[in-house]
KETIRO-430350 format. One record per residue (C-alpha): x, y negated, z negated. Coordinates in Angstrom, 1 decimal. Each point is the difference from the previous one (the first is absolute). Example, Ala and Ser with C-alpha at 12.3 -4.5 7.8 and 13.67 -1.06 7.14 Angstrom:
REM residues 2
+--------+--------+--------+
:      X :      Y :      Z :
+--------+--------+--------+
:   12.3 :    4.5 :   -7.8 :
:    1.4 :   -3.4 :    0.7 :
+--------+--------+--------+
***
This chain:
REM residues 229
+--------+--------+--------+
:      X :      Y :      Z :
+--------+--------+--------+
:    0.4 :    0.0 :   -0.1 :
:    1.1 :   -3.1 :    1.3 :
:   -0.6 :   -3.1 :   -2.3 :
:   -0.6 :   -3.3 :    1.7 :
:    1.6 :   -3.1 :   -0.8 :
:   -2.8 :   -1.6 :   -2.7 :
:    0.6 :    3.8 :   -1.8 :
:    3.6 :    0.4 :   -0.2 :
:   -0.1 :   -4.3 :   -1.7 :
:   -2.7 :    1.6 :   -2.3 :
:    1.9 :    3.0 :   -0.9 :
:    3.8 :   -1.4 :   -0.1 :
:   -1.2 :   -3.1 :   -2.2 :
:   -2.3 :    2.4 :   -2.1 :
:    3.2 :    2.3 :   -0.5 :
:    2.1 :   -3.7 :   -0.8 :
:   -2.4 :   -1.1 :   -2.1 :
:   -0.1 :    3.4 :   -2.3 :
:    3.7 :    1.1 :    0.4 :
:    0.9 :   -4.0 :   -1.7 :
:   -2.7 :    0.3 :   -2.7 :
:    1.6 :    3.3 :   -1.3 :
:    3.4 :   -1.1 :    0.2 :
:   -0.4 :   -3.2 :   -2.0 :
:   -2.6 :    1.5 :   -2.3 :
:    2.0 :    3.4 :   -1.1 :
:    2.3 :   -1.5 :   -2.5 :
:   -2.9 :   -2.0 :   -1.2 :
:   -1.8 :    3.4 :   -0.6 :
:    2.4 :    2.0 :   -1.0 :
:    0.9 :   -2.2 :   -3.0 :
:   -4.1 :   -0.9 :   -0.6 :
:   -0.3 :    4.1 :   -0.4 :
:    2.8 :    0.5 :   -2.0 :
:   -0.8 :   -2.9 :   -2.5 :
:   -3.7 :    1.6 :   -0.5 :
:    1.7 :    3.7 :   -0.1 :
:    2.9 :   -0.4 :   -2.8 :
:   -1.2 :   -3.4 :   -1.4 :
:   -2.1 :   -1.0 :   -2.8 :
:   -1.2 :   -3.3 :   -0.4 :
:   -3.1 :   -2.2 :   -0.9 :
:   -2.3 :   -0.7 :    2.8 :
:    1.0 :    3.0 :    2.1 :
:   -3.4 :    1.0 :    0.7 :
:   -0.5 :   -3.1 :    1.2 :
:    2.9 :   -0.2 :    1.8 :
:   -1.2 :    3.7 :    2.0 :
:   -3.4 :   -1.3 :    0.3 :
:    1.3 :   -3.3 :    2.3 :
:    2.4 :    2.2 :    2.2 :
:   -3.0 :    2.4 :    0.7 :
:   -2.4 :   -2.8 :    0.9 :
:    0.7 :   -0.4 :    3.4 :
:   -1.3 :    3.9 :    0.0 :
:   -3.6 :   -1.2 :   -0.7 :
:    0.2 :   -3.6 :    1.1 :
:   -1.5 :   -1.1 :    3.4 :
:    2.6 :   -0.4 :    2.1 :
:   -1.4 :   -3.3 :    1.3 :
:    0.4 :   -1.5 :   -4.0 :
:    3.4 :    1.4 :    0.3 :
:    0.6 :   -2.0 :    3.1 :
:   -1.5 :   -2.9 :   -1.1 :
:    2.0 :    0.2 :   -3.5 :
:    2.9 :    0.0 :    2.3 :
:   -0.9 :   -2.7 :    2.2 :
:   -0.6 :   -2.1 :   -3.2 :
:    3.5 :    1.4 :   -1.5 :
:    2.1 :    0.3 :    3.1 :
:   -1.5 :   -2.4 :    2.7 :
:    1.9 :   -2.8 :    1.1 :
:   -2.1 :   -2.1 :   -2.5 :
:   -0.1 :    2.5 :   -2.6 :
:    1.6 :    0.0 :   -3.4 :
:    2.9 :    1.9 :    0.9 :
:    0.0 :   -0.6 :    3.7 :
:    0.4 :   -3.9 :   -0.2 :
:    2.7 :    0.3 :   -1.8 :
:    1.4 :    2.7 :    2.4 :
:   -0.6 :   -2.1 :    3.0 :
:    1.4 :   -3.4 :   -1.7 :
:    2.9 :    1.3 :   -0.8 :
:    1.3 :    2.9 :    2.3 :
:   -2.2 :   -0.7 :    3.2 :
:   -1.7 :    3.5 :   -0.6 :
:   -3.3 :    0.5 :    0.1 :
:   -2.5 :    3.2 :    0.3 :
:   -2.9 :   -1.3 :    1.2 :
:   -0.8 :    1.3 :    3.8 :
:    3.2 :    2.0 :    0.3 :
:    0.8 :    3.9 :   -0.5 :
:    1.6 :   -0.9 :   -2.9 :
:   -3.4 :   -0.7 :   -1.5 :
:   -1.1 :    3.2 :    1.3 :
:    2.4 :    2.0 :   -1.6 :
:   -0.6 :   -1.4 :   -3.0 :
:   -3.2 :    0.3 :   -0.4 :
:    0.5 :    3.5 :    1.2 :
:    2.5 :    0.3 :   -3.0 :
:   -2.6 :   -0.9 :   -2.7 :
:   -2.8 :    2.0 :    1.0 :
:    2.3 :    3.2 :    0.3 :
:    1.9 :   -0.7 :   -2.9 :
:   -1.8 :    1.7 :   -2.9 :
:   -0.3 :    3.4 :    2.4 :
:    4.3 :   -0.1 :    0.1 :
:   -0.1 :   -0.8 :   -3.5 :
:   -2.1 :    2.9 :   -0.9 :
:    2.3 :    2.5 :    2.0 :
:    3.1 :   -0.9 :   -1.8 :
:   -1.6 :   -0.4 :   -3.4 :
:   -0.8 :    3.8 :    0.5 :
:    3.5 :    0.8 :    0.9 :
:    1.5 :   -1.8 :   -2.7 :
:   -2.4 :    1.7 :   -2.2 :
:    1.3 :    3.4 :    1.2 :
:    3.6 :   -0.9 :   -1.5 :
:    1.1 :    1.5 :   -2.7 :
:    0.7 :   -3.1 :   -2.5 :
:    2.6 :    2.3 :   -1.5 :
:    2.2 :    0.2 :    2.6 :
:    0.2 :   -3.7 :    0.0 :
:    0.7 :    0.1 :   -3.7 :
:    2.5 :    2.3 :    0.1 :
:    2.2 :   -2.0 :    2.6 :
:   -0.6 :   -2.8 :   -2.3 :
:    1.6 :    1.9 :   -2.6 :
:    3.4 :    0.8 :    2.0 :
:    0.2 :   -3.5 :    0.6 :
:   -1.6 :   -1.2 :    3.0 :
:   -1.7 :   -3.4 :    0.4 :
:   -3.4 :   -0.4 :    0.8 :
:    0.5 :   -1.1 :    3.8 :
:    2.2 :    3.6 :    0.5 :
:   -2.9 :    1.4 :   -1.5 :
:   -2.4 :   -0.9 :    2.3 :
:    1.7 :    0.4 :    3.1 :
:    1.9 :    3.0 :   -0.9 :
:   -2.9 :    2.0 :   -1.2 :
:   -3.4 :   -2.0 :   -0.3 :
:    0.1 :   -1.0 :    3.8 :
:    1.3 :    3.6 :    1.7 :
:   -2.6 :    1.6 :   -2.0 :
:   -3.0 :   -2.0 :    0.6 :
:    1.2 :   -0.7 :    3.6 :
:   -2.5 :    2.4 :    1.9 :
:   -3.1 :   -1.6 :   -1.7 :
:    1.6 :   -3.6 :    0.6 :
:    0.4 :    1.1 :    3.5 :
:   -3.8 :    1.2 :    0.0 :
:   -1.3 :   -3.2 :   -1.2 :
:    2.0 :   -2.0 :    2.5 :
:   -1.6 :    2.5 :    2.8 :
:   -3.5 :   -0.7 :   -1.1 :
:    0.4 :   -3.7 :   -0.9 :
:    0.9 :   -0.4 :    3.4 :
:   -3.0 :    2.1 :    1.5 :
:   -1.9 :   -2.4 :   -2.1 :
:    1.5 :   -2.8 :    1.6 :
:   -0.7 :    1.1 :    3.2 :
:   -3.8 :    0.1 :   -0.6 :
:    0.0 :   -3.6 :   -1.9 :
:   -2.5 :   -2.7 :    2.0 :
:   -2.0 :   -2.3 :   -2.5 :
:    2.3 :   -1.4 :   -2.2 :
:    2.0 :   -0.8 :    3.3 :
:   -2.1 :   -1.3 :    2.0 :
:   -1.1 :   -2.3 :   -3.3 :
:    3.2 :   -1.1 :   -0.7 :
:    1.9 :   -0.5 :    3.5 :
:   -2.7 :    0.2 :    2.5 :
:   -0.4 :    2.2 :    3.3 :
:    2.8 :   -1.2 :    2.4 :
:    1.2 :    1.8 :    2.8 :
:    3.9 :    1.1 :   -0.2 :
:    0.0 :   -1.3 :   -3.5 :
:   -2.1 :    1.5 :   -2.6 :
:   -2.3 :    1.9 :    2.3 :
:    0.9 :    3.7 :   -0.9 :
:   -1.8 :    3.2 :    1.0 :
:   -3.5 :   -0.9 :   -2.2 :
:   -0.1 :   -3.2 :    1.1 :
:    0.4 :    0.5 :    3.5 :
:   -2.9 :    2.7 :   -0.4 :
:   -2.3 :   -2.6 :   -1.3 :
:    1.0 :   -2.0 :    2.8 :
:   -0.9 :    2.7 :    2.5 :
:   -3.2 :    0.7 :   -1.7 :
:   -1.0 :   -3.6 :    0.4 :
:    1.0 :    0.0 :    3.5 :
:   -2.5 :    1.5 :    2.6 :
:    0.8 :    2.8 :    2.2 :
:    3.0 :    0.9 :   -2.5 :
:   -1.4 :    3.0 :   -1.6 :
:    2.4 :    2.5 :    1.4 :
:    3.1 :   -2.3 :   -1.0 :
:   -1.3 :    0.1 :   -3.5 :
:   -0.3 :    3.4 :   -0.1 :
:    3.5 :    0.6 :    1.5 :
:    1.3 :   -2.3 :   -3.0 :
:   -2.3 :    2.1 :   -2.3 :
:    1.8 :    3.0 :    0.7 :
:    3.3 :   -1.4 :   -0.2 :
:   -0.9 :   -1.1 :   -3.0 :
:   -0.8 :    3.3 :   -1.5 :
:    3.0 :    1.5 :    1.4 :
:    2.1 :   -2.0 :   -1.7 :
:   -1.9 :    0.0 :   -3.4 :
:   -0.7 :    3.5 :   -0.2 :
:    4.1 :    1.0 :    1.1 :
:    0.5 :   -2.4 :   -3.1 :
:   -2.1 :    1.9 :   -2.1 :
:    1.2 :    3.4 :    0.6 :
:    3.7 :   -1.5 :   -0.5 :
:   -1.0 :   -1.0 :   -3.3 :
:   -1.9 :    3.0 :   -1.1 :
:    3.0 :    2.1 :    1.0 :
:    2.4 :   -2.7 :   -1.8 :
:   -2.3 :    0.6 :   -2.9 :
:    0.2 :    3.8 :    0.0 :
:    3.9 :   -0.1 :    0.7 :
:    0.2 :   -2.0 :   -3.1 :
:   -1.8 :    2.3 :   -2.0 :
:    2.0 :    3.1 :    1.1 :
:    3.2 :   -2.2 :   -0.7 :
:   -0.7 :   -0.4 :   -3.5 :
:   -1.8 :    3.2 :   -0.9 :
:   -3.5 :   -1.4 :   -0.1 :
+--------+--------+--------+
***
């Protein structure tokens, strides 16, 4: 099946947006999951609820909050634009930010499960032998939880590919800039006589998402076997 220029543009942009969203949110996701697993502090339940809020909030609400906070005239966005000349508004960077926010809870949940499966006694033993916390994390915690981290990354990537509501609210539907696969499908559905093209993009989205989910499931099973689950 050969893709048209319109379809290629949407697919490539979707992969670019999803890849960027995952790469930049992964370090934050690992740190957040580690804090939730290894630390006890007042307000931990509140932090956990806030992190998972994008799972239950309407995507349009998330897009609106991003527009208020990170738009060119937003609370943080205005500062970024004035000092660095950078703006998330109406650009694929904003689409990546929206995708990262929506997919972040799924990433954290998967990484959190992987970190929870790591025996804390191994970390304690390493500390008693003189290893500092950073060395313990990078030589014991991270390698043992790596399959789960990888599974969470793939799952977040799959979710980012399908992001629509927050993206169109925050950065609009701009050809070649923010029009990912879901937005391209929306445009085709609204265009008379473009039903066949919309169906082709739908098939492409299903294939990409299915491959990502199957890979995530395989990595999760591999993680369980590696950890003896």
